[in-house]
LUMSE-111785 format. One record per residue (C-alpha): z, x, y; residue number from 0; chain. Coordinates in Angstrom, 2 decimals. Layout:
<paros>
pz / px / py / num / chaine
Z / X / Y / NUM / A $
...
</paros>
This chain:
<paros>
pz / px / py / num / chaine
111.87 / 146.59 / 118.20 / 0 / A $
111.56 / 145.56 / 114.63 / 1 / A $
109.65 / 142.39 / 115.89 / 2 / A $
107.44 / 144.39 / 118.35 / 3 / A $
106.64 / 146.96 / 115.72 / 4 / A $
105.55 / 144.19 / 113.42 / 5 / A $
103.70 / 142.37 / 115.69 / 6 / A $
101.71 / 145.35 / 116.45 / 7 / A $
101.16 / 146.33 / 113.13 / 8 / A $
100.01 / 142.70 / 112.10 / 9 / A $
97.28 / 143.28 / 115.41 / 10 / A $
96.10 / 146.44 / 113.81 / 11 / A $
95.91 / 145.15 / 110.18 / 12 / A $
94.23 / 141.86 / 111.19 / 13 / A $
91.62 / 143.54 / 113.06 / 14 / A $
90.94 / 146.13 / 110.49 / 15 / A $
90.73 / 143.56 / 107.68 / 16 / A $
89.28 / 140.39 / 109.27 / 17 / A $
85.23 / 140.94 / 109.00 / 18 / A $
86.25 / 142.12 / 104.68 / 19 / A $
85.82 / 139.08 / 102.34 / 20 / A $
88.29 / 139.93 / 100.19 / 21 / A $
90.98 / 140.33 / 102.66 / 22 / A $
89.98 / 137.21 / 104.17 / 23 / A $
90.47 / 135.60 / 101.24 / 24 / A $
94.09 / 137.36 / 100.51 / 25 / A $
95.34 / 135.77 / 103.92 / 26 / A $
94.15 / 132.72 / 103.01 / 27 / A $
96.42 / 132.80 / 100.09 / 28 / A $
99.13 / 134.13 / 102.12 / 29 / A $
99.00 / 130.80 / 104.10 / 30 / A $
98.41 / 128.66 / 100.98 / 31 / A $
101.89 / 130.37 / 99.62 / 32 / A $
103.70 / 129.57 / 102.64 / 33 / A $
102.38 / 125.63 / 102.52 / 34 / A $
103.54 / 125.54 / 99.07 / 35 / A $
107.03 / 126.96 / 99.76 / 36 / A $
107.73 / 124.87 / 103.05 / 37 / A $
105.61 / 121.59 / 103.39 / 38 / A $
108.83 / 119.61 / 101.88 / 39 / A $
110.63 / 120.92 / 104.56 / 40 / A $
108.39 / 119.61 / 107.34 / 41 / A $
110.17 / 116.90 / 109.59 / 42 / A $
107.09 / 115.49 / 111.60 / 43 / A $
104.43 / 114.42 / 109.24 / 44 / A $
104.23 / 112.20 / 106.14 / 45 / A $
104.84 / 114.98 / 103.59 / 46 / A $
108.18 / 113.79 / 103.11 / 47 / A $
109.76 / 110.91 / 101.13 / 48 / A $
110.03 / 108.50 / 103.52 / 49 / A $
111.13 / 104.91 / 104.44 / 50 / A $
110.11 / 103.74 / 100.71 / 51 / A $
110.73 / 106.96 / 98.70 / 52 / A $
111.94 / 106.86 / 95.00 / 53 / A $
114.60 / 104.49 / 95.84 / 54 / A $
112.40 / 101.77 / 97.74 / 55 / A $
114.83 / 102.02 / 100.51 / 56 / A $
113.67 / 99.95 / 103.65 / 57 / A $
115.14 / 100.42 / 106.92 / 58 / A $
117.11 / 98.06 / 108.59 / 59 / A $
114.06 / 97.79 / 111.66 / 60 / A $
110.59 / 98.40 / 111.93 / 61 / A $
110.62 / 101.10 / 114.42 / 62 / A $
112.92 / 103.99 / 114.98 / 63 / A $
115.27 / 105.94 / 117.89 / 64 / A $
114.92 / 109.07 / 118.40 / 65 / A $
117.49 / 110.04 / 116.50 / 66 / A $
115.52 / 108.96 / 113.39 / 67 / A $
112.70 / 111.65 / 114.66 / 68 / A $
112.71 / 113.47 / 111.19 / 69 / A $
111.57 / 109.93 / 109.73 / 70 / A $
108.44 / 109.77 / 112.21 / 71 / A $
104.99 / 108.75 / 110.72 / 72 / A $
101.74 / 109.40 / 112.57 / 73 / A $
98.81 / 106.99 / 111.15 / 74 / A $
96.10 / 108.86 / 110.65 / 75 / A $
97.83 / 112.04 / 110.32 / 76 / A $
98.97 / 110.68 / 106.94 / 77 / A $
95.60 / 110.48 / 105.28 / 78 / A $
94.37 / 114.07 / 105.98 / 79 / A $
97.96 / 115.12 / 105.22 / 80 / A $
97.68 / 113.32 / 101.61 / 81 / A $
94.26 / 115.11 / 100.89 / 82 / A $
96.11 / 118.26 / 100.36 / 83 / A $
99.24 / 116.95 / 98.98 / 84 / A $
97.30 / 115.01 / 95.95 / 85 / A $
95.74 / 118.76 / 95.11 / 86 / A $
99.14 / 120.02 / 94.30 / 87 / A $
100.87 / 118.39 / 91.39 / 88 / A $
104.06 / 118.84 / 92.41 / 89 / A $
103.55 / 117.21 / 95.84 / 90 / A $
101.00 / 114.43 / 95.03 / 91 / A $
104.18 / 111.70 / 94.80 / 92 / A $
104.61 / 112.20 / 98.17 / 93 / A $
101.03 / 111.33 / 98.66 / 94 / A $
101.74 / 108.00 / 97.06 / 95 / A $
105.19 / 107.21 / 99.04 / 96 / A $
103.40 / 107.77 / 102.21 / 97 / A $
100.65 / 105.46 / 101.57 / 98 / A $
103.52 / 103.33 / 100.49 / 99 / A $
105.12 / 103.51 / 103.76 / 100 / A $
102.20 / 102.39 / 105.74 / 101 / A $
101.26 / 99.49 / 103.37 / 102 / A $
105.04 / 98.41 / 104.02 / 103 / A $
104.26 / 98.81 / 107.82 / 104 / A $
101.38 / 96.29 / 107.24 / 105 / A $
103.14 / 93.88 / 105.22 / 106 / A $
106.08 / 93.88 / 107.74 / 107 / A $
104.36 / 94.25 / 111.05 / 108 / A $
101.00 / 93.08 / 110.53 / 109 / A $
99.36 / 96.75 / 111.26 / 110 / A $
99.94 / 100.06 / 111.25 / 111 / A $
101.48 / 101.54 / 114.60 / 112 / A $
100.05 / 104.42 / 115.96 / 113 / A $
103.46 / 105.86 / 115.10 / 114 / A $
107.05 / 104.32 / 113.75 / 115 / A $
108.64 / 104.98 / 116.83 / 116 / A $
109.30 / 102.62 / 119.64 / 117 / A $
106.44 / 104.26 / 122.08 / 118 / A $
103.75 / 104.26 / 119.45 / 119 / A $
104.45 / 100.41 / 118.56 / 120 / A $
101.64 / 98.93 / 121.03 / 121 / A $
99.02 / 99.91 / 119.18 / 122 / A $
97.29 / 101.35 / 115.72 / 123 / A $
95.18 / 104.55 / 115.17 / 124 / A $
91.89 / 104.95 / 113.56 / 125 / A $
92.09 / 102.95 / 110.20 / 126 / A $
92.41 / 105.31 / 106.97 / 127 / A $
94.54 / 103.19 / 104.83 / 128 / A $
91.99 / 102.10 / 102.58 / 129 / A $
90.77 / 105.98 / 101.61 / 130 / A $
94.45 / 106.82 / 101.15 / 131 / A $
94.79 / 103.92 / 98.65 / 132 / A $
91.29 / 105.18 / 96.80 / 133 / A $
92.83 / 108.71 / 97.14 / 134 / A $
96.25 / 107.88 / 95.47 / 135 / A $
94.51 / 105.20 / 92.86 / 136 / A $
92.35 / 108.14 / 91.61 / 137 / A $
95.03 / 110.38 / 91.38 / 138 / A $
97.74 / 108.01 / 89.40 / 139 / A $
95.21 / 105.27 / 87.91 / 140 / A $
97.82 / 102.37 / 88.54 / 141 / A $
96.17 / 99.13 / 88.38 / 142 / A $
99.41 / 96.87 / 89.47 / 143 / A $
99.89 / 99.49 / 92.48 / 144 / A $
95.77 / 99.22 / 93.23 / 145 / A $
95.87 / 95.28 / 93.46 / 146 / A $
99.19 / 95.32 / 95.50 / 147 / A $
97.53 / 97.61 / 97.76 / 148 / A $
94.47 / 95.79 / 98.11 / 149 / A $
96.13 / 92.49 / 99.18 / 150 / A $
97.57 / 94.86 / 102.21 / 151 / A $
94.48 / 96.11 / 103.19 / 152 / A $
93.06 / 92.67 / 103.34 / 153 / A $
95.63 / 92.05 / 106.20 / 154 / A $
95.28 / 94.97 / 107.68 / 155 / A $
91.58 / 94.89 / 107.71 / 156 / A $
92.08 / 91.07 / 109.29 / 157 / A $
94.46 / 92.81 / 112.01 / 158 / A $
90.86 / 94.92 / 113.05 / 159 / A $
88.57 / 92.11 / 112.88 / 160 / A $
90.58 / 89.04 / 113.83 / 161 / A $
89.14 / 86.88 / 116.73 / 162 / A $
91.47 / 84.17 / 116.84 / 163 / A $
93.83 / 83.24 / 119.91 / 164 / A $
96.90 / 84.72 / 118.01 / 165 / A $
95.32 / 87.89 / 117.23 / 166 / A $
97.80 / 90.78 / 117.32 / 167 / A $
95.22 / 92.40 / 119.33 / 168 / A $
91.79 / 91.57 / 120.92 / 169 / A $
89.14 / 94.25 / 119.14 / 170 / A $
86.08 / 91.80 / 119.84 / 171 / A $
83.19 / 93.01 / 121.68 / 172 / A $
80.21 / 91.30 / 123.12 / 173 / A $
78.52 / 92.26 / 119.56 / 174 / A $
79.77 / 90.17 / 117.03 / 175 / A $
80.89 / 92.24 / 114.26 / 176 / A $
81.12 / 95.48 / 115.40 / 177 / A $
84.95 / 96.53 / 116.70 / 178 / A $
86.79 / 98.52 / 119.57 / 179 / A $
89.87 / 100.04 / 120.22 / 180 / A $
92.37 / 98.37 / 121.70 / 181 / A $
96.32 / 97.80 / 122.04 / 182 / A $
99.24 / 95.18 / 122.60 / 183 / A $
101.30 / 96.92 / 125.27 / 184 / A $
103.37 / 95.04 / 127.96 / 185 / A $
102.84 / 95.65 / 131.38 / 186 / A $
105.60 / 97.31 / 132.07 / 187 / A $
104.17 / 99.79 / 129.63 / 188 / A $
100.85 / 100.17 / 130.76 / 189 / A $
102.23 / 101.22 / 134.38 / 190 / A $
104.55 / 103.83 / 132.49 / 191 / A $
101.13 / 104.85 / 130.46 / 192 / A $
99.38 / 105.30 / 134.12 / 193 / A $
102.12 / 106.91 / 135.66 / 194 / A $
102.47 / 109.52 / 133.06 / 195 / A $
99.02 / 110.45 / 132.33 / 196 / A $
98.91 / 110.72 / 136.51 / 197 / A $
101.72 / 113.39 / 136.45 / 198 / A $
99.76 / 115.03 / 133.31 / 199 / A $
96.76 / 115.63 / 135.72 / 200 / A $
94.89 / 113.38 / 133.63 / 201 / A $
94.01 / 110.92 / 136.32 / 202 / A $
93.09 / 111.81 / 139.93 / 203 / A $
93.63 / 108.65 / 141.74 / 204 / A $
97.25 / 108.48 / 143.12 / 205 / A $
99.51 / 105.83 / 142.39 / 206 / A $
100.21 / 104.97 / 145.97 / 207 / A $
96.30 / 104.27 / 146.61 / 208 / A $
95.78 / 101.55 / 144.25 / 209 / A $
97.00 / 98.10 / 143.22 / 210 / A $
99.19 / 96.98 / 140.87 / 211 / A $
96.33 / 95.06 / 138.96 / 212 / A $
94.01 / 98.36 / 139.24 / 213 / A $
96.74 / 100.12 / 137.33 / 214 / A $
97.52 / 97.74 / 134.91 / 215 / A $
93.38 / 97.78 / 134.18 / 216 / A $
93.27 / 101.75 / 133.93 / 217 / A $
96.51 / 101.61 / 131.93 / 218 / A $
94.84 / 99.21 / 129.33 / 219 / A $
92.02 / 101.38 / 128.95 / 220 / A $
94.49 / 104.13 / 128.36 / 221 / A $
96.19 / 102.52 / 125.61 / 222 / A $
93.42 / 101.91 / 124.16 / 223 / A $
92.22 / 105.15 / 124.05 / 224 / A $
95.53 / 106.43 / 122.36 / 225 / A $
94.85 / 104.19 / 119.57 / 226 / A $
91.83 / 106.58 / 118.82 / 227 / A $
93.94 / 109.14 / 118.22 / 228 / A $
92.38 / 111.28 / 120.53 / 229 / A $
94.56 / 111.05 / 123.23 / 230 / A $
92.79 / 111.86 / 125.24 / 231 / A $
89.13 / 112.96 / 125.65 / 232 / A $
86.01 / 112.48 / 127.63 / 233 / A $
83.89 / 110.29 / 125.38 / 234 / A $
84.94 / 106.84 / 127.18 / 235 / A $
85.03 / 107.86 / 130.94 / 236 / A $
88.25 / 106.49 / 130.95 / 237 / A $
87.39 / 102.82 / 130.01 / 238 / A $
87.70 / 103.28 / 126.43 / 239 / A $
88.18 / 99.33 / 125.76 / 240 / A $
84.31 / 98.73 / 126.97 / 241 / A $
83.23 / 100.84 / 123.90 / 242 / A $
82.33 / 100.35 / 120.50 / 243 / A $
83.63 / 103.73 / 119.05 / 244 / A $
81.68 / 105.29 / 116.15 / 245 / A $
84.64 / 106.66 / 114.23 / 246 / A $
86.07 / 102.70 / 114.12 / 247 / A $
83.15 / 101.16 / 112.85 / 248 / A $
82.47 / 103.87 / 110.42 / 249 / A $
85.70 / 103.74 / 108.90 / 250 / A $
85.79 / 99.94 / 108.64 / 251 / A $
82.43 / 100.02 / 106.67 / 252 / A $
84.21 / 102.24 / 104.51 / 253 / A $
86.95 / 99.66 / 103.75 / 254 / A $
84.05 / 97.17 / 103.33 / 255 / A $
82.35 / 99.10 / 100.51 / 256 / A $
86.01 / 100.15 / 98.88 / 257 / A $
87.34 / 96.73 / 99.08 / 258 / A $
84.39 / 95.63 / 97.15 / 259 / A $
84.62 / 98.04 / 94.28 / 260 / A $
88.39 / 97.24 / 94.23 / 261 / A $
87.44 / 93.57 / 93.73 / 262 / A $
84.85 / 94.59 / 90.97 / 263 / A $
87.90 / 97.14 / 89.22 / 264 / A $
90.58 / 94.43 / 89.26 / 265 / A $
88.65 / 91.85 / 88.08 / 266 / A $
89.63 / 89.15 / 91.02 / 267 / A $
87.94 / 86.42 / 91.68 / 268 / A $
86.86 / 84.22 / 94.92 / 269 / A $
87.65 / 87.13 / 97.21 / 270 / A $
85.40 / 87.96 / 100.34 / 271 / A $
81.84 / 89.06 / 99.87 / 272 / A $
82.90 / 92.72 / 101.09 / 273 / A $
79.26 / 93.81 / 99.95 / 274 / A $
77.81 / 90.92 / 102.74 / 275 / A $
80.22 / 92.75 / 105.39 / 276 / A $
79.23 / 96.06 / 104.85 / 277 / A $
75.37 / 95.32 / 105.18 / 278 / A $
75.86 / 93.59 / 108.41 / 279 / A $
77.96 / 95.98 / 109.76 / 280 / A $
75.72 / 98.86 / 108.60 / 281 / A $
72.63 / 96.90 / 110.23 / 282 / A $
74.56 / 96.69 / 113.46 / 283 / A $
75.57 / 100.10 / 113.59 / 284 / A $
71.90 / 101.11 / 113.34 / 285 / A $
70.97 / 98.61 / 116.00 / 286 / A $
73.53 / 99.64 / 118.46 / 287 / A $
74.98 / 103.06 / 117.65 / 288 / A $
72.32 / 105.57 / 116.53 / 289 / A $
70.68 / 107.22 / 119.31 / 290 / A $
67.01 / 107.49 / 118.57 / 291 / A $
66.60 / 109.74 / 121.51 / 292 / A $
69.66 / 112.33 / 120.83 / 293 / A $
69.20 / 112.13 / 117.24 / 294 / A $
72.66 / 111.14 / 116.30 / 295 / A $
75.45 / 108.02 / 116.09 / 296 / A $
77.36 / 107.79 / 119.58 / 297 / A $
79.60 / 105.65 / 121.31 / 298 / A $
78.10 / 102.62 / 122.87 / 299 / A $
79.32 / 101.18 / 125.96 / 300 / A $
78.63 / 97.39 / 125.74 / 301 / A $
79.75 / 96.48 / 129.27 / 302 / A $
76.87 / 98.63 / 130.89 / 303 / A $
74.42 / 98.43 / 127.82 / 304 / A $
74.07 / 102.49 / 127.26 / 305 / A $
75.38 / 105.11 / 125.13 / 306 / A $
78.58 / 107.37 / 126.45 / 307 / A $
77.01 / 110.56 / 127.73 / 308 / A $
79.03 / 112.63 / 125.90 / 309 / A $
78.20 / 113.60 / 122.20 / 310 / A $
81.39 / 114.01 / 119.77 / 311 / A $
81.96 / 115.45 / 116.40 / 312 / A $
82.52 / 111.90 / 115.32 / 313 / A $
78.54 / 111.66 / 114.99 / 314 / A $
79.37 / 112.97 / 111.53 / 315 / A $
81.58 / 109.94 / 110.45 / 316 / A $
78.70 / 107.60 / 109.52 / 317 / A $
77.68 / 110.60 / 107.04 / 318 / A $
81.06 / 110.48 / 105.24 / 319 / A $
80.31 / 106.79 / 105.40 / 320 / A $
77.36 / 107.09 / 103.72 / 321 / A $
75.81 / 104.63 / 106.49 / 322 / A $
73.24 / 107.50 / 107.63 / 323 / A $
69.46 / 107.43 / 105.82 / 324 / A $
68.35 / 111.06 / 105.02 / 325 / A $
66.31 / 111.52 / 107.99 / 326 / A $
69.18 / 110.04 / 110.25 / 327 / A $
71.55 / 112.80 / 108.61 / 328 / A $
69.04 / 115.26 / 108.97 / 329 / A $
69.10 / 114.71 / 112.76 / 330 / A $
72.63 / 114.57 / 113.16 / 331 / A $
72.86 / 118.03 / 111.40 / 332 / A $
70.39 / 119.29 / 113.59 / 333 / A $
72.91 / 118.60 / 116.43 / 334 / A $
75.58 / 120.74 / 114.83 / 335 / A $
75.33 / 123.14 / 117.21 / 336 / A $
76.36 / 121.18 / 119.80 / 337 / A $
79.87 / 121.84 / 118.54 / 338 / A $
80.05 / 124.49 / 116.17 / 339 / A $
81.12 / 127.90 / 117.52 / 340 / A $
82.51 / 131.22 / 115.90 / 341 / A $
85.75 / 129.68 / 114.99 / 342 / A $
84.68 / 126.19 / 114.23 / 343 / A $
83.70 / 122.34 / 115.63 / 344 / A $
84.92 / 121.32 / 118.63 / 345 / A $
85.53 / 117.52 / 119.33 / 346 / A $
82.92 / 117.14 / 121.96 / 347 / A $
79.87 / 118.88 / 123.12 / 348 / A $
80.59 / 121.25 / 126.27 / 349 / A $
80.15 / 119.30 / 129.58 / 350 / A $
81.20 / 120.47 / 133.06 / 351 / A $
83.86 / 118.06 / 134.51 / 352 / A $
87.24 / 118.10 / 136.45 / 353 / A $
89.33 / 117.64 / 133.93 / 354 / A $
89.58 / 119.30 / 130.39 / 355 / A $
91.46 / 116.82 / 127.49 / 356 / A $
93.09 / 118.46 / 124.36 / 357 / A $
90.68 / 116.14 / 122.60 / 358 / A $
87.45 / 117.81 / 123.84 / 359 / A $
85.62 / 121.16 / 124.16 / 360 / A $
86.74 / 123.78 / 123.19 / 361 / A $
89.40 / 122.13 / 120.68 / 362 / A $
89.30 / 122.06 / 117.17 / 363 / A $
91.62 / 119.59 / 115.15 / 364 / A $
91.73 / 120.17 / 111.42 / 365 / A $
90.65 / 116.44 / 110.73 / 366 / A $
87.44 / 116.85 / 112.42 / 367 / A $
86.79 / 120.00 / 110.10 / 368 / A $
87.44 / 117.82 / 107.12 / 369 / A $
85.17 / 115.24 / 108.26 / 370 / A $
82.34 / 117.50 / 109.23 / 371 / A $
82.55 / 119.49 / 105.85 / 372 / A $
82.66 / 115.96 / 103.73 / 373 / A $
79.78 / 115.02 / 105.88 / 374 / A $
77.68 / 117.91 / 105.49 / 375 / A $
78.57 / 117.91 / 101.56 / 376 / A $
77.41 / 114.51 / 101.11 / 377 / A $
73.95 / 114.64 / 102.24 / 378 / A $
73.46 / 117.79 / 100.54 / 379 / A $
74.03 / 120.60 / 103.25 / 380 / A $
76.32 / 122.69 / 101.25 / 381 / A $
75.76 / 126.00 / 102.82 / 382 / A $
76.76 / 124.44 / 106.21 / 383 / A $
79.66 / 122.74 / 104.85 / 384 / A $
80.90 / 126.19 / 103.17 / 385 / A $
80.73 / 128.17 / 106.75 / 386 / A $
82.61 / 125.25 / 108.68 / 387 / A $
85.15 / 125.23 / 105.72 / 388 / A $
85.34 / 128.67 / 105.89 / 389 / A $
86.28 / 128.86 / 109.53 / 390 / A $
88.98 / 126.59 / 109.17 / 391 / A $
90.41 / 129.03 / 106.68 / 392 / A $
90.06 / 131.83 / 109.12 / 393 / A $
91.17 / 130.26 / 112.29 / 394 / A $
94.45 / 129.45 / 110.40 / 395 / A $
94.85 / 132.42 / 108.51 / 396 / A $
94.44 / 134.89 / 111.92 / 397 / A $
96.99 / 133.01 / 113.86 / 398 / A $
99.38 / 132.96 / 110.70 / 399 / A $
99.00 / 136.71 / 111.05 / 400 / A $
99.16 / 136.90 / 114.69 / 401 / A $
99.26 / 133.99 / 116.99 / 402 / A $
97.00 / 134.16 / 120.16 / 403 / A $
98.35 / 133.43 / 122.89 / 404 / A $
101.58 / 135.39 / 121.69 / 405 / A $
103.79 / 133.27 / 124.39 / 406 / A $
103.72 / 130.00 / 125.91 / 407 / A $
105.32 / 128.41 / 128.88 / 408 / A $
107.90 / 125.61 / 128.24 / 409 / A $
110.18 / 124.09 / 130.49 / 410 / A $
112.67 / 127.00 / 129.82 / 411 / A $
110.32 / 129.43 / 131.03 / 412 / A $
108.02 / 131.45 / 128.20 / 413 / A $
108.62 / 131.36 / 124.76 / 414 / A $
107.70 / 134.05 / 122.27 / 415 / A $
105.58 / 132.86 / 118.99 / 416 / A $
106.14 / 134.50 / 116.01 / 417 / A $
104.11 / 135.65 / 112.95 / 418 / A $
103.57 / 133.31 / 109.91 / 419 / A $
103.39 / 130.13 / 111.08 / 420 / A $
100.51 / 127.49 / 111.25 / 421 / A $
99.83 / 124.97 / 113.92 / 422 / A $
98.60 / 121.15 / 114.94 / 423 / A $
95.64 / 122.53 / 117.02 / 424 / A $
93.31 / 125.30 / 117.56 / 425 / A $
90.69 / 127.01 / 120.29 / 426 / A $
87.27 / 126.98 / 118.67 / 427 / A $
85.81 / 129.53 / 121.19 / 428 / A $
88.78 / 132.08 / 121.46 / 429 / A $
89.74 / 131.68 / 117.80 / 430 / A $
93.29 / 131.25 / 119.01 / 431 / A $
96.01 / 128.30 / 119.56 / 432 / A $
95.04 / 125.06 / 121.69 / 433 / A $
97.76 / 124.52 / 124.35 / 434 / A $
95.51 / 122.05 / 126.27 / 435 / A $
97.67 / 119.18 / 127.83 / 436 / A $
100.59 / 120.45 / 125.68 / 437 / A $
101.90 / 123.75 / 123.81 / 438 / A $
100.58 / 123.63 / 120.32 / 439 / A $
103.61 / 122.71 / 117.50 / 440 / A $
104.05 / 124.68 / 114.47 / 441 / A $
102.76 / 121.96 / 112.26 / 442 / A $
103.02 / 121.08 / 108.72 / 443 / A $
101.03 / 117.91 / 108.56 / 444 / A $
97.75 / 117.48 / 108.35 / 445 / A $
97.08 / 121.52 / 109.46 / 446 / A $
98.65 / 122.15 / 105.89 / 447 / A $
96.78 / 118.89 / 104.21 / 448 / A $
93.33 / 120.17 / 105.36 / 449 / A $
94.39 / 123.89 / 104.71 / 450 / A $
94.98 / 123.22 / 101.11 / 451 / A $
91.67 / 120.85 / 100.79 / 452 / A $
89.23 / 123.00 / 102.55 / 453 / A $
90.72 / 126.15 / 99.98 / 454 / A $
89.95 / 123.58 / 97.18 / 455 / A $
86.83 / 122.95 / 98.32 / 456 / A $
85.51 / 126.53 / 99.03 / 457 / A $
86.76 / 127.76 / 95.77 / 458 / A $
84.66 / 125.18 / 93.77 / 459 / A $
81.62 / 125.56 / 96.18 / 460 / A $
78.94 / 128.08 / 96.30 / 461 / A $
76.39 / 129.32 / 98.31 / 462 / A $
73.10 / 127.47 / 97.81 / 463 / A $
69.49 / 129.36 / 97.72 / 464 / A $
</paros>
């Protein structure tokens, strides 16, 4: 009865105060307090002192068993978690440690896996390690650490651009200089992934109706799509390996720009011409990934020589990277209504399709909010940046006060959601929690990191007249 009364009170109080700016900010502060008090207890994110930690402890093997799940690290989650950790002095050392964890993986494995669990070792995720190194170095100003990190970044960059017969993965495309997502899964792993996605309703082709070779081909595309971090989404028409993705090449451009700056700051000699690499990638992206007709950067199907038919919020990644010209940025911003709804930005534009994926309309994921805000801010669209920022703070806060839906269905039946938690993914149309494909978990990883970052950004900026 006490819980029911508490929920009813939350419904009434939040509904009454949701339109009052002061009350909104009060709810934001409540979430901030919750994060500060609980972040260090989080299990499935990079906010803990993990493998390397303060004592430099290295595990006996590069991956973990199920019993080690409290040490689980997801690659690109770590970057967005760090964005918040670095703003909290008492937690910023965790950001450095998580970056060291990923650098250790590169040194040990030659790449950063999707996750350091056995199921996540056959692929990577969107590369953000160079940006993590940049952020940590700005905080700690440690040149010795930066130089060591730089050499780790060179090794990871090689993983993404290696065209030799001994490459860990084949990221090459028909357009030399632009990369794709891929995998290095075994045939057994690809068949298993195909069967899993069929059971989840993501594939319509029954396993008994196609040949083993076809299952392998589809499994390879699924594994490549899982490497995007957006597993799964409609952007690639279930043929991810046939596309040149916007976000991957935008991030690799950032690597080239940042590593050129690191070489200059460290005074290193005989290093690659990173500036030249960046110039070449930018030119190729403008030639093949800029869709003049739609006015945004889009994934390019290099097998069929056409753009993806579905626009994605990743069109803002080239703005974060500084690739877009002012006119390209202006046209991209004009497309913001394709993605923006009352409670934030959806991953993809709304389309008619038989399968609705978790990285699709109407899903709002924390990293996409942050990237969009950064992109808008970088090109001077400060009011739009503040608006998207506030929408993220609001959607997290409203579900912190009263989660919606209040229950979800698990294997054991209906489970009630309790107030005063934050979640990994949201619905930008309903303003509730996103349970597409699987029920959203309580999450103190990138949800918390982006919340702290957005709170800081919103507090430092004002409405421009």
